[in-house]
Each structure stands twice: as structure tokens, then as C-alpha cells.
N, C-alpha and C positions, 0 to 999 in steps of 0.2 A: 570877476564875475562870470556868472553864467552866460551871458548872451556873447561875451568874447571867446568863452571856452566851445561855445556851439560854433563860432564863426571859425575858430582855427579848426576845429574838427571837420567842418564842411570844406575848409580850404584845403586839406590834406586830403580828403576824398575827393576832390574835385582833381586833385594833382595825380593820385593815383589813378582816376579813371582816365585821366589823359595819357598818361603814360600805357594803360592797357591798349587805348585806341590807337596809339603811335604803333605798338607791338603787334595789333592786328592788322593795322594798315599794311606796315611791313611783311606780313606774311601773305596778305591779298597781292602785293607786288609781286613776291615769288610766284604765284600762281599764273600771274599775267605775262611771266618770262618768257621769250619765244623758246628758249631751251628746253621749256617742259612741254612735253607732246599732251594734249588734250584728249580726254576721253569722257566718259559718262562718270566716273569717279570723281575725276578732277574737277569737273563742272560742279558735282553735288557739293564736293569740299570747297569751293569757292564760294557758290550760295551760301553756306554755313557761314564762314568768315565774314561775307559780306553782311549777313545778320547780325553777326558779333558786333562789327564796326557799328551799324546803325544803332544797336542796341547802346553802345557806348556814347554815341552822340547824344541819345534819347535822354540816359542819366545824367549827361553832363549839362544839358538845356535845363533839366527838371531842378538839378541842386544848385544852378548856377543863380547868384541873386537876381533880380530883375533892377535893371540900371546898374549894376555892380560891375568891377573891374573883369575883364575877358580873362580866362585861366591861361598859366604858362605864358604870357605876353602874346601869344596868337589873337590876331583880331578876330578869327572865325571861329575860336574854340577848338581848331583840328591842329594838326600836326604838318600841315603845308605841303602834305602828301599828294596834293592833285585833286582831280575829279573822282576818287575811287571809294570816296566816302559816301555820305549822302547828300544829296544835291542842294545847292545853297537857296536859300529863298529868294524869289523874286519880289520885286515891287510890284502891286497890284499897279493896272494901266487905268488912268484915270479918263473918265470920259470927256469928251470933247464935247464943249457947249457950243451948240448952235442955235441961232434964231431961228424958228420953227415959223414957216409961213401960213397966213391962215387966209 
């Protein structure tokens, strides 16, 4: 069936994107290593790798089916590498209801 084939291709692509994100995150972790001396070039490289990680995150979010399973068994779609990727979404604060005195 065409729908199943499309789903399999999308699942494969999501897996490849997840793998790319993991590799980019590993590279980002290397830049954060204390053994690496920081200079202007290193900051630029780190910013570029951060942009790559965000691009992977965006592509994964766009391709993931709404309400579908998370990719690669990860609850957040990431690699569990910590806070180095894009920030997690926070739930919006609800307004407290209080009676207004008139």
C-alpha cells in the first residue's frame, strides 16, 4: 500500500535524522570539553554545530506524525545528551482565577 510505504520511508528518515542529531550533539559535547582551549574560532564552530542540532530537532518535529510514537524510543525525540540541544517546551502558566470585588 502507498500509505504504508510512505510511513516506512518517513520512519527511516526520522531514524537517520535522530542519528545525525546524536552525532552533532556528540560533536557539541567535544567543544564543551574543558581540555579544549576557547577562542573566537571555537565559539563560531560551536555556534554552527548548535545550529545544526537545532535544525535536526526542527526536521524531526516536522516529520514526526502528530500523536504518533516518539522516534528511537526516546521520550523527547532527542538522544538524552542533556541540555545542549534546543530547550524543552514548558507548559504555559494558567491564570489564577480570583473573584473581583466590585
